[in-house]
Every structure is written in structure tokens, then in C-alpha cells.
N, C-alpha and C positions, 0 to 999 in steps of 0.2 A: 712722661717717663719712657714709657715701654718702648718707644719706637728706639730711643739712645740705647737700651739697657740689649735690646735686639743686637743694635749695629755693631755695640763690642763685644759681642758675644757671650753677654751674661748668661748662665744658666736660670734665665726665668722658668717661672712652673704656671704661673696663673699672673693674670691681669683683670683689672676692672676694665668697663667698655664706656664707650660713648655712651651718650644716652637713648640710641635707636638699638644696644644691645649687641652693636658690633665694634670690631676693633677698628682703628684709622686704618683708611685702605693702603695708604702708601707701605704700610708694613703688615697688612692683614695677611697676604699668601703667605710671608716667612712664618708668622707668627704658626699658620695651620701646619706648615711644614716641620716647625718644630713642636707640635703638638702643644702651645701655650692654652691652658685651659681659660676659660673666660669666668669670670666673676660677676659680682654685681653691675649692674648700668649706673652711671652717674646717678644720683639721687635715690638709690635704692639698696643701701648698703646691708650685707648681712655677713656678719664678722665670723657666723657659723663656717661660711664657704672658704673664711680665711684658715680655720684651724683646720679644714679637711684636707688643704693641700699640703699641710706640714711644710711651710716655708723654714728656710735658715734665717733670711732676713727679709723684711717688710720697707718699702720704699713709699713714705707718703710727702704726697707735695702738699708744699705750705700755703698755697692761694689756687683759685680756681675752683671751676663747679665738680671735679673730681678731689677735689681735697676732704680728707676726711680725720681734719688737727683735733677735733673733738673725741674722735675714738681712741686716739694714741694711746692712753693708758690701758686700756683694753685690749689692744695689740699688743702691747710688750708683753701682755700674758703670754703671745702665742711664741714670739720670736724676737729679737734684738729689731727696733725701727730706726731709722734715719728718715730727716725731714728735710726736703730741698725744694728751692723757690725756682721752676722752670722760667720762670718770668723774669728772673732777674739776671741771666746769662744765655750766654749764647749755648748751644748744643755741645760745642768743645769743650768749654768750661764745665757743663753738667756731666760731660764724660769723663772727666778728670776726676770728678768727686767720684762717680758712681763707679768709674775703674778701680778708684784706690779700695773701696767699700768691698768691691768684690772679687778683688784680685785679679783684674783686667788688664792692668796697667798698660803690657806690653800690647796688648791689643786696642786701646786706647790711642798709642802713641802712633800705630800701624794706621788706624781709620783716619785720625787725623790728619797725617802726612799724604795719605791717598786724597783726601778732599783739597787739601792745599795744592796740592801737585795740578789736580783736575781745574781748579780755580785759576791758577797761572797760565792755562791755554784757553780760558777762555776770554776770547776778544769780542769786545762790545764796541757800537757806534752810537754812543747816545745822542739824543736830539737836544737834552737838556740834561741836567744834572740833579737840580733842586727836585725832591719829590716828597710828597706825604704817603702814607700808609692808613687805608681806612678797612673798615668791616661795614658795609652799610646796608642797613634794615629798613628805611624810610621813615618814614614820619609814624609818630604814635611808640615809637620804642626807643630804647640808649641805639645810638650808633658808636662804632667802636674808633678811636683814632690812635694810631701808634706814639708811642712816646719816643724820643730820640735815639734811647740806648736800649731798647727793647729786643729781644732775638731778631725779629722781623726786618727791624732798623740795621742792626749789625751788619747783616747777612747783604742786604741791600748795599750798604756802605763798602763791604769789600769788592762788591762790582763796581764802584764808582762813584754811588748816588749820595748824596747830602742831603739828609734828612730833615722836614720841616716836625719836629716833633709837636706832640699835642703838649698843651698847658695845664698844669695841675690842677687850675682854678677851675677847667671844663668840667672836671669829674662830678659826677652825680651820683655814685654810690659812697657809701660810708668805709667800705674797705678799700684802700686804694692800693693798687697793683702796680708793679715797676714796669710793666711791657707797654699796656694800654691806658687810656682813660676812656670812660665811657661817659660821651656826652649826649646832650639834649641833640636832636634831629639838626635843628637850624643851627646848631654851631658849626656843622660841616662847610657854612658859608663864609666862616673866617677862613678858611684856609687858601693860602697865598699861593703855594708851590705852583709851577707850570706844568709837572706831571702826577697823575695820581693812583695808585697802586690798590688793587680791592682785593680783600683778603677771602676765603672760600667763594672763589668767582670765577666762572669761565666766559667767554668773549660777551657771550647773551648779557651775564648780569653787568658787565662793565658797561654795555649799552645802556643798560636800564638807568646806570648813573648817570650817563651822558644825555638822556631822555626826560633825567625828572627837572620839571619846571622851574622850582625850589634854586636848583644848583647850577642853573643855565649861567651865570656869572662868574663861575670858579674859573678862573685860568688853566686848569687842566682840560676843564670841559672845552672853555672856549678854542683850544689849541688842538683841542680832540687827540688828548692825551692820558687816557685814563685805562689804564691795562689790568687784567685778571692776574692774580697771583697763584691761581688754580683751584681746583676744589680741595685740596689734600692741605691747603696751606696755615690750617687755622692753628697748629700748632707744630713748632719748628722743630725738626730731629735732622738727623743725617739723611734720611730719603726724602721728608718734603723739603729739604734743601738743595738735593738733587733735582729735584722734579722742579721746584721755583728756578735755579740756573737755566734747565733746560730749556723752559718755557723762555727765559728773558734771551738766551741765544735765538729763539724763534722772534722774538720781539725785535731785537737790536743786532742779530748777527751779522757782523760785516761779511 
């Protein structure tokens, strides 16, 4: 959520980090320029650090590895808390809610209008329009498949794609998400779309998918239409969206 807060010029004083102790790369430089302090890494919560930065507002993720829902009562002793589900909405919808909460409505309108104007000028020559979106981890671990209405799917839909969404019964975790299912590796073989986009991937990762002998009969592999969404595509915010669109222009630009 921090990427969206930064994009709307909210006065962020501190943020938790990814598991490696770093901010997401797509907005890390801006965070450094704005002197945003690093709090705990995912899985290493220390609420004393939240006390130390004296926030006026605390934003908590409803789901995901960065969620600290169990600590909301304690965090409310520090400052007012709002809870948002970034997986259930586009970054634009999230920005509207965060803009209202932070008094940044004008910045939100400006940023969304800027992005929409940018999209209007993107011209793509798509070999196919039916596509699926995955995070490929290989055998022995859950592989992620996007639902039809998650933020990744909504972004690609705005670029002209029709998304083959994951089925709810493919989920292997008890906590269901709005954006993805975490499926058995073998479930990937059930995908039918002629194009596949791979999250947190560069060209070499996309090639790994195409070289996987279990996935050899996937329509997208057969047609050699497996594409990366970039290394910063794990979470969709304004900055990662811009990177993905630029990558699409590289793949399919007219």
C-alpha cells in the first residue's frame, strides 16, 4: 500500500518492508528521497517502532504476508487505524480510499487522470487477447494463478486482454484471497489461454516456464507466448503499473 500512498503524495513517515528488509524497488528511490523510515520486515513485527515514529494514522493490510490484523487493537493505542484490502481492488480504487483518509483527494484525482491519459496513448498489437497470469514457483510449492478480477487482471484488461481467471476450488490455503489462488503446481496444466504472463519475472523466468516439461502442452507454451510482467510486478501500485505498461509496449508496441 505504501507505493499508492507515495504516489498520491501522502505524508508517509514510515513503512514496513519486504522480507529482505527493503522497500519495493519500484518506489524505493522515492521513499529514500522523502526520508521514509523502514519499520519491520514482513514476519518480524515490532510495534515499538510504530510508537517511535508517532504517526497520526496507521494503514493496515487486510490480507497478505504484510498484514498485521492481529495487532490492530494494540496499534489503535498508538493512532487511528484504517484497514484496506489491496488485493480486492485496483490501485486507483485503493488510492481513492487512502486519499480520503489522508486528505489527498485532489492528488488522487490528478494521479488517476494522469495515468488514464497515459493509457489512452498506448497502442498495442496483440497476437491474442485471451491470457492468464501466474507466479511460477515450480514443483513442491504453491503456484499462484490470478483471479479474473484482481488488480493484475484489471490492469491487463485495461490494455485489451480477456483474463482466464483461476477457479476458487483450486485454492490450497484456508485464507482465500480476492486477487489470486495458491494452487498445486500440477494445476497450471489446466490453463487454456493462448498467452501467459508471469509475475515477478524477467525474460529468463518466462523462458523457464516454457522449458518446464510438465507445462509443455500449455497452449501459451505451444505458441511461445509466455511473457514476463517484470521483477517488480508482485504488487500493483501506480509505479509497478507504469513499469508493466512499458513492458507491454516493448512486447506488443505497434
